[in-house]
C-alpha positions in Angstrom: -48.7 54.4 61.6 -50.9 53.9 58.5 -52.8 50.7 58.1 -50.5 48.0 56.8 -51.8 45.8 54.1 -52.2 42.1 54.9 -49.0 40.4 53.6 -47.9 36.7 53.4 -45.3 35.3 55.8 -41.7 36.4 55.1 -40.2 34.7 52.1 -37.3 32.5 53.3 -34.1 32.3 51.2 -32.1 29.4 52.7 -29.2 29.8 50.4 -28.2 33.0 52.1 -30.5 33.0 55.1 -32.3 36.1 54.2 -36.0 36.8 54.6 -38.1 39.5 52.9 -41.2 41.0 54.6 -43.2 44.1 55.1 -42.7 46.0 58.4 -45.6 45.4 60.7 -44.6 47.4 63.8 -43.1 50.8 64.6 -40.0 48.9 65.9 -39.6 47.3 62.5 -39.9 50.6 60.7 -37.2 52.0 63.0 -34.9 49.1 62.1 -35.3 50.3 58.4 -34.6 53.9 59.5 -31.5 52.8 61.3 -30.1 51.1 58.3 -30.9 54.1 56.2 -29.0 56.3 58.7 -26.0 54.1 58.5 -25.9 54.2 54.7 -27.0 57.8 54.1 -25.5 59.7 57.0 -22.5 57.7 58.3 -21.4 56.4 54.9 -22.5 59.1 52.4 -22.5 62.1 54.7 -26.1 63.2 54.4 -27.3 65.9 56.7 -30.4 64.4 58.4 -32.7 66.3 60.8 -33.1 63.1 62.9 -29.3 62.5 63.2 -29.3 62.7 67.0 -31.6 59.6 67.0 -29.4 57.5 64.8 -32.3 57.2 62.4 -33.2 58.5 58.9 -36.7 59.7 59.5 -39.0 62.1 57.6 -42.6 63.1 57.4 -43.4 60.5 54.7 -42.4 57.5 56.7 -45.6 57.2 58.6 -47.6 57.0 55.3 -45.3 54.4 53.7 -45.0 50.7 53.9 -41.5 49.5 54.5 -40.0 46.5 52.8 -37.3 44.7 54.9 -34.6 42.2 54.0 -33.5 40.5 57.2 -30.4 38.3 57.9 -31.9 35.4 59.9 -28.5 34.6 61.4 -28.3 37.7 63.5 -31.9 39.0 63.0 -30.6 42.3 61.6 -32.3 44.3 58.8 -29.7 44.6 56.0 -31.8 46.2 53.2 -34.9 48.3 52.8 -37.3 50.0 50.4 -40.2 52.2 51.3 -43.4 52.2 49.3 -46.0 55.0 49.0 -49.3 54.1 47.5 -51.6 56.7 45.7 -54.1 56.6 48.6 -51.4 57.2 51.2 -49.8 59.9 49.0 -53.1 61.8 49.1 -53.1 61.5 52.9 -49.4 62.7 53.0 -50.3 65.7 50.7 -47.9 64.7 48.0 -45.4 62.1 46.9 -41.9 62.5 48.2 -40.7 63.1 44.6 -42.7 66.3 44.6 -40.2 67.8 47.0 -37.7 67.7 44.2 -39.7 67.7 40.9 -42.7 69.3 39.3 -44.9 66.3 38.4 -47.6 68.4 36.7 -47.4 66.3 33.5 -48.2 63.2 35.5 -51.4 64.6 37.0 -53.6 62.2 35.0 -51.7 59.2 36.3 -51.8 60.0 40.0 -54.4 57.4 41.0 -52.3 54.6 39.5 -48.8 55.6 40.7 -46.9 53.9 43.5 -43.7 55.6 44.6 -40.7 53.7 45.9 -37.7 55.3 47.6 -35.1 55.3 50.3 -33.6 52.1 48.9 -30.4 51.0 50.6 -28.4 47.9 51.5 -25.9 47.7 54.3 -22.4 47.8 53.0 -21.7 44.2 54.2 -24.5 42.8 52.0 -24.1 44.6 48.7 -24.1 41.6 46.5 -26.4 40.4 43.7 -28.3 38.1 46.0 -29.4 40.9 48.5 -30.4 43.3 45.7 -32.3 40.5 44.0 -34.3 39.9 47.2 -35.2 43.6 47.4 -36.3 43.6 43.8 -38.2 40.4 44.2 -40.0 41.6 47.3 -40.9 44.9 45.5 -42.2 43.0 42.4 -44.3 40.7 44.6 -45.8 43.7 46.4 -46.6 45.5 43.2 -48.1 42.3 41.7 -50.6 42.1 44.5 -52.0 45.6 43.9 -53.4 47.5 40.9 -50.8 50.2 40.5 -49.9 50.8 36.9 -46.8 53.0 37.3 -43.8 53.0 39.6 -42.0 56.3 40.3 -39.0 57.3 42.4 -35.9 59.4 42.8 -32.7 57.5 42.1 -29.6 59.0 43.6 -26.2 59.6 42.1 -23.2 60.6 44.3 -21.8 64.1 44.0 -18.7 63.3 46.0 -16.6 64.8 43.2 -18.6 67.9 42.9 -21.1 66.6 40.4 -19.0 65.5 37.3 -19.7 61.9 37.9 -23.5 62.5 38.3 -23.6 64.7 35.1 -21.8 62.0 33.2 -24.0 59.2 34.4 -27.1 61.2 33.5 -25.7 62.0 30.0 -25.1 58.3 29.5 -28.4 56.9 30.6 -30.6 59.7 29.3 -29.5 59.2 25.7 -30.7 55.6 25.8 -33.7 55.7 28.2 -35.3 59.2 27.9 -39.0 59.2 28.6 -41.7 60.1 26.0 -42.6 63.8 26.2 -45.8 63.2 28.1 -43.8 61.8 31.0 -41.4 64.7 31.3 -40.9 66.3 34.7 -38.8 69.3 35.8 -36.4 69.5 38.8 -37.2 72.2 41.3 -33.5 72.7 41.9 -31.7 71.5 38.8 -28.1 70.3 38.7 -26.1 72.8 36.6 -25.1 70.3 33.9 -23.7 73.0 31.6 -20.9 73.7 34.2 -20.0 70.0 34.7 -18.0 67.5 32.8 -20.7 65.2 31.2 -18.3 63.0 29.2 -16.4 61.0 31.8 -16.2 57.2 31.5 -18.5 56.1 34.3 -20.2 53.0 35.7 -23.9 53.4 36.3 -24.9 52.9 39.9 -26.4 49.4 40.4 -29.8 50.5 41.5 -30.3 52.8 38.5 -29.0 50.0 36.2 -31.6 47.7 37.7 -34.4 50.2 37.1 -33.3 50.6 33.5 -33.0 46.9 32.9 -36.6 46.5 34.0 -37.8 49.1 31.6 -37.7 52.4 33.5 -37.7 55.8 31.8 -35.5 58.8 32.8 -38.0 61.7 32.8 -35.8 64.7 32.6 -32.8 66.5 34.1 -31.5 65.6 37.6 -32.4 67.5 40.8 -29.7 68.6 43.2 -30.3 67.3 46.7 -27.9 69.3 48.8 -28.8 67.6 52.1 -27.9 64.1 50.7 -25.0 65.5 48.6 -26.4 63.7 45.5 -28.1 64.3 42.2 -31.5 62.6 41.9 -33.0 61.4 38.6 -36.7 60.9 38.3 -37.6 57.4 37.0 -40.9 56.2 35.8 -41.6 52.5 35.2 -44.9 51.3 33.6 -45.8 48.2 35.6 -46.6 46.3 32.4 -43.0 46.7 31.3 -41.8 45.6 34.7 -44.0 42.6 34.6 -42.6 41.4 31.3 -39.0 42.1 32.1 -39.3 40.8 35.7 -40.6 37.4 34.4 -37.8 37.2 31.9 -34.9 38.4 34.1 -35.8 36.7 37.4 -37.7 33.6 36.3 -36.2 32.9 32.9 -39.6 33.2 31.2 -41.0 35.3 28.5 -44.2 37.3 29.2 
């Protein structure tokens, strides 16, 4: 396990009896990995190398910090995010996103980039309150560090063969395309030209949340065959997050 940064005590949310914290032990990390397995493998059909363990585990986990949302009534982890700092990314050899995208254009930003990923919520807890706790915990974490950019791969289901994913990308890219200097390229691109890009679609809640907080879509989606999804690369300057987080979550202007 990498060194875990000193964190405050879990934030208690008595209205729905949830607590947000950073995993401090290997056992707590495994709780996050178990929820990820339930969502990605059992629910979405992802092909995971650690499936026989009932966990979603990869080589990046030991370098990441893991944000947990826990139901205090049954002590179960019901939501999670993992966070990879620039220092830990160097130790890991790369960001996870670099397994799917060429990030050459972002080379000058590497020392100020924090990556988030493997976000998921148990199907029984997918309401606004739980997602808000995840976002609040993430924003609190970022606010305590000096990272200037947040990056990550946001997934779109390809259960219909990719038409939904292509249409979602077409819809969000028109409004939220990144400036040219932030453009990245997928290593295995989704063949958009052979898919219907004009379906009426609802944008997945996580992606919608990123966009509301000021994220950019940095190019075409990558095709992740193991997870049966298309991934879009998002980049969110923390200064945009700070302003929009204050307005959206605290009713303030920044």
